[in-house]
N, C-alpha and C positions, 0 to 999 in steps of 0.2 A: 668261635673253634675256626682252625686254621690246619688242615689237614695238610699235612705233606704229601709230596712225590715221592717217595725212600724206591730209585731202579723206575721198574714199568706199573709198581704199586701204589695206591694210597694209604699211607698209615697215620696214625696216630700218636702226636706229639707230646712230648714227656716234661718236662724242667726238674731238671736235679741244682740241687741247693745246698750245696755243704763248703765252709771255708775250706776245706783239705783238698785239694786236687788231686790228691793221688784219689781218695775216694772218690771225686768224680766222675776220676774218668774212668776207674775201672767201674761202676754204675755202665756210665756212656757205651760202653765198649760189650756186655753185656747185652745190655736193648738193642744195640746197633745190627748186633749177629741177629737177633730177632725180625729185623725188618722194622724197627721203630724208629721215627725219628728224633735226635736229642737236643732239646739246646740244655748250656749251663749260668746259674748266676754265681759267684764266691760269695758272697752275700746279702742279711735280709734286705735289704734297701734295695739293690738290684733285682732281687725275687719280683719283691713288690709293682716296678719298674716294667720287668720282665712277664709279667703275668697279664699287665695289661698289655704290652705289646704284640707279645707273642702267642696270646690266645690258645698254651696250654692243654690239651685234654686232662694232664695228671697232673700232678707235683710230687717229685719226691723229695724230703724233707727233712734238714741234718737238726735233731730236738735241740742240740746249742749250738749257738756261735755268739760272736764275740759282740757285733754290732746291734743287731735284732734278734731276741731269740726265738727258736723257733716256734714255741706253742703260742706265743704273743702274734706269731706270722697268720698259725690258725687261724688264730681269733677272727683278725683280723679281714682275711677269702671271705670266713662261713657270716663272717657278720653284711657282706658286702651282695647284692642281690644281685650285682652283673657274675661273679666267683660264686657265688657257695654252690653254684653245683660242681665244681671242678674237683676229683679227689682227692685227697692228700694223704701219701703215705708218708708217714714218719720215721729214719731209720736212726741210729744210735747205737753209741759206745757203749751206755749207759745196760750196765749187767745187772738192776734190780727192778722187780716188778711195779714197783709204786712210780715211774717215767711213761710207762705204757697204759699202765690208769690211767693218769694223767692227760697223755695225747688225747686216749682215747674221747674222754670226759671232756675233754676242751676244743673236741669237733670232729677231732683225725678222724681219716675214714680209713686206716692200717696202720698197720707197725710192722716194722723190723729190726732187730740188731745187725749193727756190721758187722755183724761174720755171716755172715746169710751165704747160701751158698747161690749158684747164678739161677738155677729150677728154682727156690726159695723162693727170689728176688722176681723172676717171671710169673710165678704164679700168683702173690700177689696182687701184681701192676693189670696179667688178665683180667682177675677176679671184679677188681676195683673198675676197671674202663666198662667190663660188662655190666655191672651193677649201676656205673653213673649215667649210660642212655647208648637204646638199643641200633646196631644201626642196621642199615639197610646189606642183607647177605649179599648182594649181588656187586654191587659198585663199591661197599666198606664206609661211606656215608655215615653221616649218624642220620640218624628218622626224626621224623614227628616229634616225637616229647622235646629233645635236645632241643630242636629249633622255635618251640612255643615257649620254653623256659629264658632262652637269651630274646628273643624276639620283648617277648612282655619285661624284661627285664632292663635292656636299652629306652625302648618307650617311657618304663616305668620313670628311668632317672633323663628323662627324655634330651637324651644322645641324640645328636642327629644322627640317622639311621636309612638307609636306603633299602627296600626287599624288593628281589626280581626275582620272578618268576620265568621258569621256561617250562615250556610243553613243544613237546614236537608235533607237528602235522602231515598226517595222513600213516601214524606208527604202526597203528592196528592192523589196517592191509598188508603193508609189509610183514607183518610177522606171521601171521597168516599164509601168506605168500613163499615166505623168506627160509618160515620153520623160525620156533625159539629161541635155537642158541645165536643165530644172526639174529635178534631181536635184541639181543643181551650182550653183544655184541656192541651193537648200536649204541647201550643205553650206557654201555663202559667204558666209550669214547666222549659221548656227549659229558659225563664226568670227569675225565681225564683233562680233557678241553676247559670246561669251565674251572678247576681247579687250579690250573698253567695259568687262564688268564684273569684269573681272580685281582683285584686291580690292589690291596693295601694287607697291608698288616690287622690283624681283626678281624678280616672277613673270614665267611667261610661261606662251604654250600655242605645243603644238605640234601638228602632224597627222600621223598616223601613215600614214594612207590608207583610203575605203574613207571611214563614217559613222565612223572611231574617230578619236578628239580626247583629249590629255591637258593638263593645266593643273599647274603645279609653283608653291606657294605658301608661307607661313606656316601654320602647324596652325588659330590662333588664327582664321585667315580664312576654314576651309575649309567651312565647314558652309555660311554664309549666301550664301555663291558658287554652291554645289551648289545651295541650293534660289532663288534666284534667277533661276538661268538654266535650272533647271525647268520657275520659273514661267512665266518672258519667253518661253521657246522655246513653249509653248501658246497666249500671246499674239499669235506671229506665222502662227497657222494660217491666216488669212482674207488673209494675202498668196501660200499656200501653193496654197489646192483652191480649186475651183470651189465658187456659192453654193450648189448641189445638192449635193453632196459633204458639208458643212458641216453644211448640214441636214440629212443624213439621218445624219450622226455616221456617217460610213463611207464605204468607197469601193469599188465591187464588180469585182473581180480572175475574169479568167476562169477554173474550176478543171481539173484534166486533163480529164474527161470532156465539157468545153465547160460546164458549168455557170457559174453565177456563183456568186463567195461572196463575203461581204461580210472586208473587214479592216477591225481600226480605224485612226484618223487616228494620225499620228504623234505622237507625243511623248520626252519627253529621258529616260534610265536615268543616272544618276549615282553612282558609285563614290570611296570615301576611301578609301586609309589613309595613315597618319603614325606617324610613329617618335618621338610624343609617350610611348607607354607600353611602348611596344619598341621593340629594337633593331632598323631596318633594316639590311641588308649589303649590295645592290646592285639594279640596279634585273631584274636575273631571278626576285628573293623578292618584286621589289614588284609585276610582273606578275602573277607567279602570284597573287598577295592579292585585286588586283584583278580579275580574272577570278570569283576567287571572289563575290566581294560581287556584283560585277555578275549573276553566272546568278541568284543569290537575290531581288538586285533581279528579272528577267525572269520569276523563276518565281510573283514576287505579279501578274504583270501591268507591269509596265516603269510609266514614268513620273513614279517616284518618284528619291529619293538614300538610299544606304544608307553607314556607314562600317566599317569592321573593328573591333569594339571588342575585340578578345583582344590579348593582353598579352602571351602569345610562341607 
């Protein structure tokens, strides 16, 4: 998945496939007004390429196209473990009930006629996105179910994959001292930073909850991405702390006996696991390895990145 930045919001990306430009543009305009990111394909072959390069969150697909029939594209996408999670909304000018039945039986997730009004289209899109995976309500990033499916699909196809786990050091004491809305601001800024620094198309960021984020990308881009977000997060400190806390380089938090104790300012720790030198089987194995690397980072004081370098 590749969440796109629209204005200052992280929004879902929708691929619109139709051989008639007027239909594509009208659909894109309606969705853009609601804040969605859109990309377009004018035929079936281009659509299949763009599903791989753009990792859309939803596909709106014309039932009939000259080169590859829309229903054939549905079958191909649903047969592929890497794309079968993507909801597909069929739209058509055909008014016969048979096409709707055929589309849904063929694996489409929803159906609208091209005579739709804007509200009908948006309602269908929202319903399919809600069903396809849950979002973290604060950052609007996909949550664990989507992440599990994506990682398992990539590993089962032996695609070169890096999984990058980012965790904020000293986040809880900051949250206690500055309050939850300040803590939420930190999480939203980290989400924005990770999405903006994503190294390539086809990469995505998920938010597992609290201060735990995971990005999936290609192995060759992982280290630069990790180093960049560690450094850039450090540069955001002025936005989070008072001038006094910045000057003393720590915060003071009440201890159990009423004494004030110093806690370091927040930094970012980032763990990387890839299938470059070893076979990775599934998300459970990956998360165990990531936790191990993260424990090592935290034992070194945090604020850095490391990768799992073992070969088995």
